[in-house]
N, C-alpha and C positions, 0 to 999 in steps of 0.2 A: 503492500499499499504506499503511497506516495501522497500526500496531503501537504501543500504550501502551509508555512504558518501565519499567512493571513487568512487563510480559507475559515470559515465558520461552520461549523458542525454541531447542530445542534443535538443536545440529548435526547435519545429517544430514536436516530436515524442509524438506519442498518446499510452498512457498508459491506461489500463482498471483499474478496480477495483481488489482491493486485490492480487496483481501482487507484486512479489518479485524480486527486483535484486542482485546480490551477490557483493561482493568486485571486484573494478579495471574492472567491465564489461563497454563495450560501446554500445549505441544503438542512432542510426543515426537518423538525420531531419525525414526521408520518413519513418519510422518504426511506425506501427500502431500494438499495441500487446492487444490482449483481455484479458478477467477478468479469475482471478487465474491462470496465467501462473506463474512457476518459473523458472527464469535464474540464474542461476550459477557464480561462479566467473570466470573472463577471458574470458568471453562471448563478439564476437565483433558482432553486427548487422549494415550493412551497405545497402544502395541504397532503392530503393523499395520494403519493405517487408511487407506483410501484415498477422497477425498470429491473429486464432480464441483464443477459451478458453481452459484452462487447458494443455497448453501444459509444458512439462519440457524440458530445455534445460541445458544440463551437461557443467561442468566445460572446458573451453578453445575452445569449439566451434565457429565456423565462420559461418555466415550465411549470404547470400547476396553479396559477394564479383564480382569482375569481372569475366566473364569467360575464360577458359584457350582456347581462339579461337584467332588465329592471327588476323583474319578478324575485331573483335571486334573494334568499335570506343568510345574512351570516354564519348561520347555525347549521345549515343545511352541510349534513356531509355527503359528499359526492367525493370521486377519484380522478386519477389517469391511471391508464395500463398501458404498458411499452413494453413489447417483446424484444428479440434478440438480434444484433448486427445491425441498427439501425445508424444513420447518419446525419444528425441533425446540428446546419451550421450555423455560423454567425447570428444573431439576433432574431432568433426565430422565437415566437409565444406559441405557446399550446395551453388553453384553457382547461381547467377542469369540468365535468360535468355540472349542468344547473339545477338537478333536482334531486330529491333523497335519494341516494345508491345509485345515481346514476355514473357512465364513465365516460369520458373521450378515450378512445383505444386505438393505438399505432401497433401493427403487426412484427413483421418480422423484415429485415434486408430494406427498409424504405431509405429514401435520400431525401431530404428536406433541405433546400438549397437556401441561401442569406434572404432574411427578411420576411421569412413564409408564416403565415398567421393560420393556426387551425383553431377554430372556435369551439366551445363547448359541445359535448356530446357527438361529436365527429366521429367516425369510424373508416379508420384508412386501414388495407388490408396489408398483404405484403409484396415487395418489389415495386412499390409506387416510386416513380421520380415526380418532385414535386419541383419546378424551378424557380430562381428568384422572385421574390415579391408578388407570391399568391397567397390570395385572400380565401380561406374557407370559413363561410359564417357557420353559426351551429347547426347541427345535427345533417350535417353532408356527411355522406358515404362514398369513398372511391375503393372499387374492388382492384384486386391484383393484376401488377404489372401495367397499371395504368402509366403514362406520361404526361405529364401537366405541364404545358408551355409557360414560361416566365410572364407575370403579371395577370396572370389569370384571376376571374373572379367568380365565387359560386355562391349562387341564393341562399338562405337557408332551407335544408330539407330537402334536398335533391341528390341523387343519385348517380353515382358516374361509373358505369360499367367494365369490367376487366379489358385489358390489354386495347385500351383507347387511346389515340392520342387526339390531345383537346388544348386549343388555346383561346383565350378569350374572355368575355361575360356570360356566364349560362343562367339561364331562370327556369330551364326545365331538365326533365332527366337524361342522362343520353348513354342508349343502350349500347353492348359490348361490342367490342371488335371493330371499332369504327375511327372513323377520322373526321373532325369537327372544331369548327371554329365560328367563334362569335353567335353562340348560340342555332348553329346549322351545320347541318351535316353534309360532307361532302364524297364520302364512299368508304370503303372497306379498308382497314390497316392492314394491307397486305405485308409489308415490311414487319410491322410488329409481330405479326402471327408467324412468320416464319422465325423470327428471333425468339419466339417463345415455343418454338418445335410442336407448332399445329401442322400436321399432315396436309399434303394437297388434297385429299378427300375432304377434311373439316374446311379447308381454306374456301372450295368450291360450295360447300354446303352454305358456307357462310356469306356467300354471294349470292347463292340461290335466296336465302332468308332476305337479305338485304335489298332485293331486286322484288319480293313480293311487299315486305313492307313499303319499298321507299317509291318505286318505279310502276308500279303494276297498275295502277288508274283506281287501287281500292284502298277507301278509307281504313282508319288503323282498325277498328271494328271488325270490316268485311275482310282484311288480310290475315287477323286473327282469326278468323272464323273457317278461311281457307287455308291456312297453316294447320288445323285442327283435324283436316282432313285429308291433309299431304303427311307424307312419309318423309321426317326429321329425323337424325341422329341425335347423339346428346349436345351438340354446339346450337343445333337449330332449334332444340327443345329450352336450351337456355337462352338463347334470343329473343325469342317470342313468350318465353316465361318473364323476363326482362319488363317486356311490354305490356304485357297484361297486368303488372303489379304496378305500373307508373302513376296508378293513382291520379287524383286531380287534376294534378300539375301536368302533367303528360310529358311527352316526348319530345326531344328537339326533331325540328323540321330538316327535309331534304333542300339542298340546294344545287343546281348545276352551277351556279357561278362561283368559281372558284375563289374569287374576292372577298365573298360572305358580304354581309350586310354592312353599312357605314356603322 
């Protein structure tokens, strides 16, 4: 264990083996930090926070502070759960859950770049990349291996499907496996699917599902009905299952214009 003499580790904090904590960092009494984590300088960890092994927290990050929710009560017991091998770079902020017993959750192997903000009750899967200056409002869910471009903004309560590539401002749910910008879909994320190890047959099925939903001339309800009558494998069912569960906020619409909306 290597803890700088200016760091403040409050009584009750649980620190694993081979952990490094840099100058002027503060670790609160309810923090649990797993083995081999590196916490650089001027980091603040407060509230109930549990972190797995091998995580990296960059200079000036704040993890576990109270949510930006006008209804939040100071006595509310909520938490943050962080898995293993995450990289959280400089000046990121991650807020804990907003209601009793709730949690903001990061899985394993995620990469949050400089100045990213993760709001209360967000759920981030595994292998997600979030580029600089992204803003996630409360209750946003981002599924595995999504790639989020710099400066993106996500409306409260929306879901971003797995293996998507997205950039810009989003107010609707984004189905898996697609490329999108500025609240509009442009096609299938073929490169991302290849990198994620999807077979040619699975990629073809995703293309077929995309065409049925977005370019067949059917509305969403009709496309779901047609999909239910069509033989789709696991990835096709996942795609249409996401659409069926999109709720009142709905899904991002299709644009044939690669420049998207203004």
